[in-house]
N, C-alpha and C positions, 0 to 999 in steps of 0.2 A: 932224215930229220936233222936239223941243226939250227944254230942261231943266225938270223940274217945279219949281214955286215952292212953297216950304214956309213956312207962317206959323203960329206957335203959336195955338191956340184959347183957351187959358187958362193960368194959372200952375200948374194941377194936372196936366193932361195934355192931349193932343190937338193936332192940327195940321191946317190946311187945305192941300190939295194942288191947286194950280191949274195951268193949262197942259197938262193931260193929258186925252186923249180915250180912255176905256176901251172904246170900240166898236172900236178898232183894236189890233193887236198892238204892245205896247211894245218898243222896242229894249233892248238889254242895259244901256246906261247909264241910261235912264229907270227901268227896273225896279230896278236897283241903288240908285238914289236913293230910290225909294219904300220899298224893303225897309229901308234904313238909317233912314229917318224912322219907319217902323213900330216898329223896335226902340227908337228914342229916345223917341218920344212915346206909344206904346202904343195910340193911337187916331188914325185918319186919316179925314178927310172929303174926298171928291171931289165938288164941287158941280156942279149943272146938267148931269148926264149923261143920255144917251139910249142905253140898251143893251138888247139882246135877251136872251132866256134863254141862248142859246148863247154870247153875248159875255160875260155874267156868269160862266158856267161856265169859259170859256177863261181869263179873267183870274184867277179863283180858283185854277185849277189851276197857275198859275205858282208858287204858294206850297206846293203839295203835293197829296197825294191827298184827294179830297173824300168826305164822308160821305153815305150814304143813310140818312135818319133812321128809327129803329125805329118811330116813330109814323106809320105809313103813311097815316093819314087826313089828314095835313097835306102829303103830298108833291104836287108839281106833277104833273098827269096825264100830261104828255109828257116831263118832265125830272125824274126821281126825285132828282137831286142838289139840286134846289131845294125848300126847305121854305117853304110859303106861309103868311105871317102876314096874315090878312085877316078883316074883318068884313063882307065883301060876298059875297052868294050868287052862285055862278058862273052859275046858271041864270037868275035873275031880274034880277041886277044891283042888287038892293036890299040895304041894310044888314040884318044879321040880329038886331040889337038886344041882343046879348050878346057878351062877350069870348070868342073861340074857344079861347084857350089861356091859362088863368088863371096857369099857371106862370111866364109871362113877367113877372108883376107882382111877383115876389119875387126877392130878390138871389140870383144864381147865376152859375156859370161853365159855359158850354156844354159839354155832353158829359162833365162831371166824373164822371158815372155809368158811363162806359165805362173799360175798362182803358187804352185809348189815347184820351185826351180831345182836345178841340179845341186847335189852335194858334191859328187865327183864325176869326172870324165876319165875313162880308161881307154887308151888307144893301143892297138897292136900294129906295129909297122911291118907288114908283110913284104912290100916293095917300097923303097924310099928313094927319092931323087939324090943323085950324087952332087948336084949343084942346085942351090935354092931349096925351097920347100921346108925351110926351118919353121919352128913354132916359137913365138915370142910370148913371154909371160910378164905381167906387171903385178907387183905386190900392192894390193889395194888397202891392206891394213897399214903398211908403212906409208903409203900415200896419204891416208887420212891423218896419221900421226903428225905428218909434216905440214899440214895446213895450219895457218895462223888462227888465233883465237877468234878473230872477227869472222873469218870464213866458216869456222865450225859453228858459230852461233847462227850465221845466216842459213846454214844447211839444216839446222835442228828443226825437225818437224816437216821438212819438205818431202814430197813424194813424187816419183817419176812414173810416167806411163810407158810401159814396155809393149811393143807391138811388132810381131814378127813380119807381118805383111808389109808394114811401112819400111822396116829395115831391108827386106828383100828388094823392094822397089828402088830404094836408094842405091843399091848395088847393081841395078840394071837387070835384075832377075825377073822371071815371069811372076806375076801375082799369084797368090795362093788361090786354090779353088774355093768355092763357096763352102763346101764341106769342111775343108781344112780351116777356114776362117771361123766356122762355128765351133770347131774343136779347140782352136787356140785364139780366143778373142783377146783384145787388149786388156792388160792388167796393170795395177799400180802397186809399187813397192816403195818402202822408205829409201831415200837417197843415202842415208847412213843406216846401216844395220849392225846388229851385235852378233858376233860369231857364237853359235850355240854351244860349242865345245871349249873355246879358248876364252870367251868373254871379251875379246878385243872388238873395238869399233872399226867398221870397214866402210870405205866409200863404195857404195853399191851402184856402179855405173856401167853402162854397156851401150854399144851402138844399136842395140834393140830398143833403146829409149827414144820415143818419138817426141816427147816434150816433158817438161816439169809441170806438174799439176798446179794450177792457180796462178802461173806467171804468164804475162803476155808473150806471144811467140818469139819476138826479138830477144827479150830478156832470157827466155828459156834457152834458146839456141846459144846465146852468148855464154851463159853459165855452163851449159853442157860442154862447149868447146874449151872453156877455161879449165874446167875440172879434168877433162880428158888429156889436155896438154900437160897439166900438172902430173897426173897419174902415170903417164907414159914417158916421163923423163928417163934418161939412161940409168940414173941411180936406182930406179925402182924396177928395171927391166932385166930379165934374163933370157937370152936367146939360145934355143936348144937345137942342136944339129942331130938329125935322125940317122940311125943305122938300122939296117934290116934286122928284124928280130927283137927290137926294142919294144917293151911295154912301158908306157908312160901314163901316169895318173896324176891328176891335180885337183885341188880344192877350188871349186867354182864360187864358193862363198867369199873367199878372200883373194881371188885373183881374177884378172881378165887375160885374154890371150888372142892371138891372131896367127894365121899362117903367112909365110912370105911366098912371093911368086916364084915360079919355076917354069922351065920350058916344057909345056904340056904335050908338045908334039914329039919331043926327044926323050924326055925323062918319064919313067914309069912310077906311079904312086898308087899303092893299094893299102889302105889302112882300115881296120875294123874298129868301130867305136861302140862302146857301151857307156851308158850314163846312169848313175845312181841318183834317184830322186832324194831331195832333201826336205826341209821343212819350210813353212811360210816365213819369209823374212820379217823380223821384228827389230 
């Protein structure tokens, strides 16, 4: 037992958490320190971890109820709470030569396409590329703060339609099955939400957004593009370089993220993901 050591990773967001072994149950004081750091820094890294599937699930459940993803083809065969991000074939152990989930390469907030989106995503990097395969994060609270008054007034009251099937088709992926579409129909969320823990206003935008409700298609697309370009300026973005054994978690309510490309035929990437469900955006 000990006190977690918290060190900022950048001036934008993120902190390193050392002195913590996620393979064991954290005591109340340790967990409280981690939770406070999570709210403050939006992104936490726990370096050099060795955890099992059940240990990752147990740690994740400390933050809330876990999701079982609608895209069942990516679920872990024994632990459905784990979504497997991998370019390694389970049977042969060889790289498959293509990116298995192209949607991870575009800016998004996890589960924004659900009525109850994600609070946190927790990734465990079992194998990580030596070149490429970074994860980039954009601070959507800072991005909202930097909007001018006229844009803030324009966004007040607007709602966006989030649709996983549309976002997958945009990236050239196979459409969802009928059963998957019934489980994850389009939903609408406010374009500006209030963080339930910090009270800050956040630009709640994602490439899962198909359109802004009530606007003509051209106006909707133009506004989405304008806001996304604003939010992903370098001053709001932190790029994270993975190392094997890293556990990284982030706040999906106040950030968006994307993976960067890597050579999927030469570099191995096996990451286990758990997602903690949040509340309905307001």
